C-alpha positions as CSV (number, residue, x, y, z in Angstrom):
1,M,50.4,164.0,28.8
2,R,48.5,164.1,32.1
3,K,45.4,165.5,30.3
4,N,45.5,162.6,27.8
5,I,45.8,160.1,30.7
6,F,42.9,161.8,32.5
7,L,40.8,161.8,29.3
8,S,41.5,158.2,28.6
9,F,40.6,157.3,32.2
10,M,37.3,159.2,31.9
11,V,36.4,157.4,28.6
12,W,37.3,154.1,30.2
13,L,35.2,154.8,33.3
14,L,32.2,155.8,31.2
15,S,32.5,152.8,29.0
16,Y,32.9,150.5,32.0
17,T,29.8,152.1,33.6
18,L,27.7,151.6,30.5
19,A,29.0,148.0,30.1
20,E,28.0,147.3,33.7
21,A,24.5,148.6,33.0
22,Q,24.0,146.1,30.3
23,K,22.9,143.0,32.2
24,Q,23.7,140.6,29.4
25,S,26.9,142.3,28.0
26,F,29.3,140.0,26.1
27,I,32.0,140.1,28.8
28,K,29.5,139.3,31.5
29,R,28.0,136.4,29.5
30,Y,31.5,135.1,28.7
31,W,32.7,135.3,32.3
32,N,29.5,133.8,33.6
33,S,29.9,130.9,31.1
34,I,33.4,130.2,32.6
35,I,32.6,130.6,36.3
36,N,29.1,129.1,36.2
37,D,29.8,126.3,33.6
38,S,26.3,125.0,32.7
39,S,27.1,123.8,29.2
40,D,26.4,120.2,28.2
41,V,29.4,118.0,28.9
42,S,29.5,116.9,25.3
43,E,29.8,120.5,23.9
44,P,33.2,122.0,22.9
45,Q,34.5,124.8,25.0
46,F,36.8,127.7,24.1
47,F,38.5,129.9,26.7
48,V,40.6,133.0,26.0
49,Y,42.5,135.0,28.7
50,P,45.2,137.7,28.9
51,T,48.6,137.0,30.6
52,L,51.1,139.3,32.2
53,A,54.6,138.2,33.3
54,Y,58.0,139.6,34.2
55,A,61.5,138.1,33.8
56,P,64.9,139.9,33.9
57,E,65.8,138.8,30.4
58,T,62.5,140.0,28.8
59,S,61.2,142.8,31.1
60,W,57.4,142.8,31.0
61,E,55.7,140.2,28.8
62,I,52.1,140.8,27.6
63,G,50.3,137.8,26.1
64,L,47.1,136.1,25.1
65,S,46.3,132.4,25.8
66,S,43.6,130.2,24.5
67,L,42.3,126.7,25.2
68,Y,39.9,124.6,23.1
69,V,38.6,121.3,24.4
70,Y,36.2,118.9,22.8
71,Y,35.1,115.3,22.3
72,A,35.3,113.9,18.7
73,K,31.8,113.9,17.3
74,K,30.6,115.2,20.7
75,D,30.8,111.6,22.0
76,T,31.9,111.6,25.6
77,A,32.9,107.9,25.2
78,N,35.9,109.4,23.2
79,R,38.8,110.9,24.9
80,L,38.9,114.6,25.6
81,S,41.1,116.5,23.0
82,E,42.8,119.8,23.8
83,I,44.4,122.5,21.7
84,N,46.4,125.3,23.4
85,G,47.5,128.6,21.8
86,F,49.7,131.3,23.3
87,T,51.2,134.5,21.8
88,F,53.2,137.2,23.4
89,V,55.4,140.3,23.1
90,T,57.8,141.9,25.5
91,L,59.1,145.4,26.2
92,E,62.6,144.2,25.0
93,G,61.3,143.3,21.6
94,Q,60.9,139.6,21.9
95,Y,57.8,137.8,20.6
96,G,56.5,134.3,20.1
97,F,53.6,132.1,19.1
98,W,53.1,128.6,20.7
99,F,50.6,126.0,19.6
100,D,50.2,122.7,21.5
101,H,47.7,119.9,21.0
102,A,46.7,116.4,22.0
103,V,44.0,115.3,19.6
104,Y,42.1,112.0,19.4
105,S,40.0,111.0,16.4
106,D,36.6,109.2,16.8
107,K,37.1,105.9,18.6
108,E,40.7,107.0,19.2
109,D,41.9,105.3,16.0
110,W,44.3,108.2,15.5
111,F,46.3,110.2,18.0
112,F,48.0,113.5,17.1
113,L,50.4,114.8,19.8
114,G,52.7,117.7,19.2
115,R,53.7,121.4,19.6
116,L,54.8,124.3,17.5
117,R,57.0,127.2,18.6
118,F,57.9,130.3,16.6
119,Q,59.7,132.9,18.7
120,R,62.5,135.4,19.2
121,F,63.3,134.7,22.8
122,P,66.5,134.8,24.8
123,M,67.9,131.9,26.8
124,Y,70.4,131.8,29.7
125,Y,73.5,129.7,28.9
126,Y,75.1,128.2,32.0
127,G,77.5,125.8,30.3
128,L,77.3,122.0,29.9
129,G,77.2,119.3,32.6
130,P,75.8,118.9,36.2
131,D,78.5,121.2,37.8
132,T,77.8,124.5,36.0
133,P,77.8,127.7,38.2
134,E,74.6,129.2,39.5
135,E,75.2,132.4,37.6
136,Y,74.7,132.2,33.9
137,L,77.6,132.7,31.5
138,A,75.9,134.4,28.6
139,L,72.5,135.5,27.4
140,V,71.8,133.9,24.0
141,D,69.5,135.7,21.6
142,S,68.1,133.8,18.6
143,R,65.1,133.3,16.3
144,Q,63.7,129.8,16.7
145,V,61.2,127.6,14.9
146,L,60.4,124.3,16.6
147,I,57.9,121.7,15.3
148,K,57.4,118.4,17.1
149,E,54.6,116.1,15.8
150,R,53.6,112.5,16.5
151,V,51.1,110.9,14.1
152,L,50.1,107.6,15.8
153,R,47.8,104.9,14.7
154,K,46.0,102.6,17.2
155,L,47.1,98.9,16.7
156,K,44.9,97.6,19.5
157,K,43.2,99.1,22.6
158,D,45.3,101.9,24.1
159,F,48.4,100.9,22.1
160,Y,49.7,103.2,19.3
161,V,52.6,103.3,16.9
162,G,53.6,105.9,14.3
163,M,56.0,108.4,12.9
164,E,57.6,111.2,14.9
165,L,59.0,114.4,13.4
166,D,61.1,117.0,15.1
167,L,62.2,120.2,13.3
168,N,64.4,122.7,15.1
169,R,65.7,125.8,13.4
170,F,68.0,128.0,15.6
171,G,69.1,131.1,13.7
172,S,70.4,134.6,14.1
173,V,72.3,133.5,17.2
174,E,74.1,136.0,19.3
175,F,76.0,135.2,22.6
176,H,76.1,138.1,25.0
177,P,78.5,137.3,27.9
178,K,77.2,138.3,31.3
179,E,80.6,140.0,32.0
180,E,81.7,142.3,29.2
181,G,84.8,141.0,27.5
182,A,84.6,137.6,29.2
183,S,85.9,134.6,27.2
184,I,83.3,131.8,26.8
185,E,84.0,128.3,25.4
186,M,81.5,128.2,22.6
187,P,79.5,124.9,22.5
188,I,78.6,122.9,19.4
189,G,75.8,124.8,17.5
190,S,76.7,128.2,18.8
191,E,76.6,129.6,15.2
192,G,73.1,128.3,14.8
193,S,71.8,125.2,13.0
194,T,68.8,123.6,11.4
195,N,68.0,120.0,12.3
196,L,65.3,117.6,11.2
197,G,64.7,114.4,13.0
198,L,62.6,111.5,11.8
199,G,61.8,108.4,13.8
200,L,59.4,105.9,15.2
201,G,57.4,106.1,18.4
202,F,55.5,103.6,20.5
203,V,52.8,104.9,22.9
204,Y,50.6,103.2,25.4
205,D,47.9,105.6,26.6
206,N,44.6,104.9,28.4
207,R,44.1,108.4,29.8
208,H,40.6,109.9,29.2
209,N,41.3,113.5,30.1
210,V,44.9,114.5,29.4
211,L,44.5,117.8,31.4
212,N,43.5,116.1,34.6
213,V,44.1,112.3,34.7
214,R,42.5,110.6,37.7
215,N,43.3,107.0,36.8
216,G,45.5,105.8,33.9
217,L,48.9,105.1,32.4
218,F,51.0,106.8,29.7
219,S,54.2,105.4,28.3
220,E,56.2,106.6,25.3
221,L,59.4,105.2,23.7
222,A,60.7,106.9,20.7
223,Y,63.9,107.1,18.6
224,L,64.7,110.0,16.2
225,K,67.6,110.2,13.8
226,Y,69.0,113.7,12.8
227,A,71.1,113.4,9.7
228,P,72.5,115.8,7.0
229,F,70.8,114.0,4.2
230,W,67.4,115.1,5.3
231,E,68.1,118.7,6.3
232,A,70.2,118.5,9.4
233,T,73.4,120.5,10.2
234,Y,74.6,117.8,12.6
235,E,74.2,114.1,12.8
236,F,73.0,112.6,16.0
237,G,70.3,110.3,17.5
238,T,67.8,110.8,20.4
239,I,66.0,108.2,22.5
240,V,63.0,109.5,24.6
241,S,61.4,107.5,27.4
242,D,58.4,109.0,29.2
243,N,56.4,107.0,31.7
244,R,53.5,108.2,33.8
245,I,51.1,106.5,36.2
246,Y,48.0,107.9,37.9
247,R,46.1,106.2,40.7
248,P,43.1,107.4,42.7
249,V,43.6,107.8,46.5
250,G,40.2,107.7,48.2
251,K,37.3,109.4,46.4
252,D,38.8,112.6,45.1
253,N,42.5,112.5,45.5
254,V,45.1,111.4,42.9
255,F,48.6,110.1,43.2
256,A,50.7,110.8,40.0
257,A,54.3,109.8,39.2
258,Q,56.6,110.3,36.2
259,L,59.9,108.8,35.1
260,F,61.5,110.6,32.1
261,G,64.7,110.1,30.2
262,Q,66.3,111.6,27.1
263,F,69.5,110.2,25.7
264,N,71.6,111.5,22.8
265,T,74.5,110.2,20.8
266,G,76.6,112.0,18.2
267,D,77.3,115.7,17.6
268,V,74.4,117.3,19.5
269,P,74.0,121.1,19.2
270,F,73.8,122.7,22.6
271,N,70.2,124.0,22.1
272,M,69.0,120.5,21.4
273,M,70.8,118.8,24.3
274,S,68.7,117.4,27.2
275,A,67.7,120.2,29.4
276,L,66.6,120.2,33.1
277,G,63.9,122.5,34.4
278,G,60.7,124.2,33.2
279,E,57.0,124.4,34.1
280,S,56.3,120.6,33.9
281,M,59.4,118.7,35.3
282,M,61.8,120.0,37.9
283,R,59.7,123.0,38.6
284,G,61.6,125.8,40.3
285,Y,64.6,125.4,37.9
286,Y,65.0,127.6,34.8
287,Y,64.6,125.5,31.7
288,G,68.1,124.7,30.6
289,R,69.7,125.4,34.0
290,F,71.6,122.2,33.4
291,R,72.3,120.8,29.9
292,D,74.1,117.7,28.6
293,K,73.7,114.8,26.2
294,N,71.7,112.8,28.7
295,Y,69.0,113.5,31.3
296,I,66.9,111.5,33.7
297,S,64.3,112.8,36.1
298,S,61.4,111.6,38.2
299,Q,58.6,113.3,40.1
300,V,55.6,112.5,42.2
301,E,52.5,114.6,43.0
302,L,49.6,114.2,45.3
303,R,46.5,116.1,44.1
304,F,43.4,116.9,46.2
305,L,40.7,117.6,43.7
306,P,38.6,119.1,45.2
307,L,39.4,120.0,48.8
308,P,36.5,119.4,51.3
309,L,36.1,123.0,52.2
310,G,32.3,123.0,52.7
311,F,31.7,126.5,51.2
312,S,32.9,125.5,47.7
313,N,33.8,122.3,45.7
314,R,35.9,124.2,43.1
315,F,39.2,124.6,45.0
316,G,41.9,122.0,45.1
317,A,45.5,121.6,46.1
318,A,48.7,119.6,45.3
319,M,52.0,118.8,46.7
320,F,54.9,117.6,44.5
321,A,58.6,116.7,44.6
322,G,61.2,115.7,42.0
323,T,64.8,114.9,41.4
324,G,67.0,114.7,38.3
325,T,70.4,115.2,36.7
326,V,72.2,115.5,33.4
327,F,75.4,113.7,32.3
328,S,77.6,113.2,29.3
329,D,77.6,109.4,29.3
330,F,76.6,106.6,31.7
331,S,80.1,106.3,33.1
332,N,79.7,109.9,34.4
333,L,76.2,109.3,35.9
334,S,76.5,110.0,39.6
335,L,73.8,110.1,42.3
336,D,75.5,112.9,44.2
337,K,74.9,115.1,41.1
338,M,71.1,114.8,41.5
339,V,69.3,118.0,42.3
340,W,65.9,118.3,43.9
341,S,62.7,120.3,43.5
342,A,59.6,120.4,45.7
343,G,56.6,122.6,46.2
344,A,52.8,123.0,46.5
345,G,50.0,124.6,44.7
346,I,46.3,125.5,44.6
347,R,43.8,124.5,42.0
348,F,40.5,126.1,40.7
349,L,38.0,124.0,38.9
350,L,37.6,126.0,35.6
351,F,35.3,123.7,33.6
352,P,33.3,121.5,36.1
353,N,31.6,119.4,33.5
354,K,35.0,118.4,31.9
355,D,36.9,118.2,35.2
356,I,39.6,120.7,34.1
357,Y,41.5,122.8,36.7
358,T,43.8,125.8,36.5
359,R,46.9,125.5,38.6
360,L,49.1,128.0,40.6
361,D,52.3,126.2,41.7
362,A,55.1,127.5,43.9
363,A,58.3,125.4,43.5
364,F,61.5,125.5,45.5
365,T,65.0,124.2,44.9
366,Q,68.5,124.6,46.5
367,E,69.1,127.5,44.2
368,G,65.8,129.4,44.3
369,H,62.1,129.2,43.5
370,G,59.6,129.6,40.7
371,F,55.9,130.3,40.2
372,Y,53.7,128.9,37.5
373,I,50.1,129.5,36.3
374,Y,48.7,127.1,33.7
375,I,45.5,125.4,32.7
376,G,45.8,121.7,33.3
377,E,48.1,119.7,35.5
378,A,51.9,119.6,35.0
379,F,51.8,116.0,33.8
């Protein structure tokens, strides 16, 4: 075994040396194109990079991420479209494929906004409501297919209306209590379910670069109906309200704020209830740390893009804070159940010509902390 490792190391070392000797090797050219972005601003750009992460429920996770950004017909008067892809496997046998996009047609007549998830990935279940314990009750294993798509047509400048679709298949579900033999009150949908929601969405959007908005407004109001007569195990309705504002502060700084709400009525399976946490809102909390029928949250962020360092104009920073809560109905909405999140991060200007940064955020809460590395701002 040691001989094989040594031989592999020598082969790698020789290959590396030869590669370094080639002044215009593929890797060198590719890396140079990223670090020293000299491409025309109208040209599309594609970026692929490996990822490595660790979490207790997955062990080590090895992945590959990609980003494709472009202007329709290479016209910079159009808004910047972006397509993200991510695939991963873990040492515990989990796997997944994610695909997100925000695509504008020429003249922004059409706007396609959505995501796809196909994965076998565990989730922690803490129970329902704002008073659940800090320690999770069970680890839930499942196979999931999630498709959310908005097909929106421009009615007039910056205002869109269209159909929204949300398909959620939650199958092969297994609850593994944290404490062996512990009794858990199973929530609605614990046996798995398939739910298809169809609805109508209204969007106002004047953002030019969705990955780094410097001045703009985004507002979405949507209603989706999940019903058995169009492939749904349960019958319920969902209203989503997402409002964001971005304003310049001085020459390079940006103030951003978001107010988000998701409200459900009917028999909602637990995996489709409103969930607090994640990499975009309430950073620092595990996604789904708190779940219930309804959820409201707000956050603010001050971005310094770039920092006036003198030796480089490619580094930036950000400070952010947020608060939110979940509740079963408005009679149970209580301000003393609000939880907070705050943190800061650094930025690196990845594509100078398109003003796209990669972010490294550290977030803190009253329960713990989290770290996030992504291309593009959180919102």
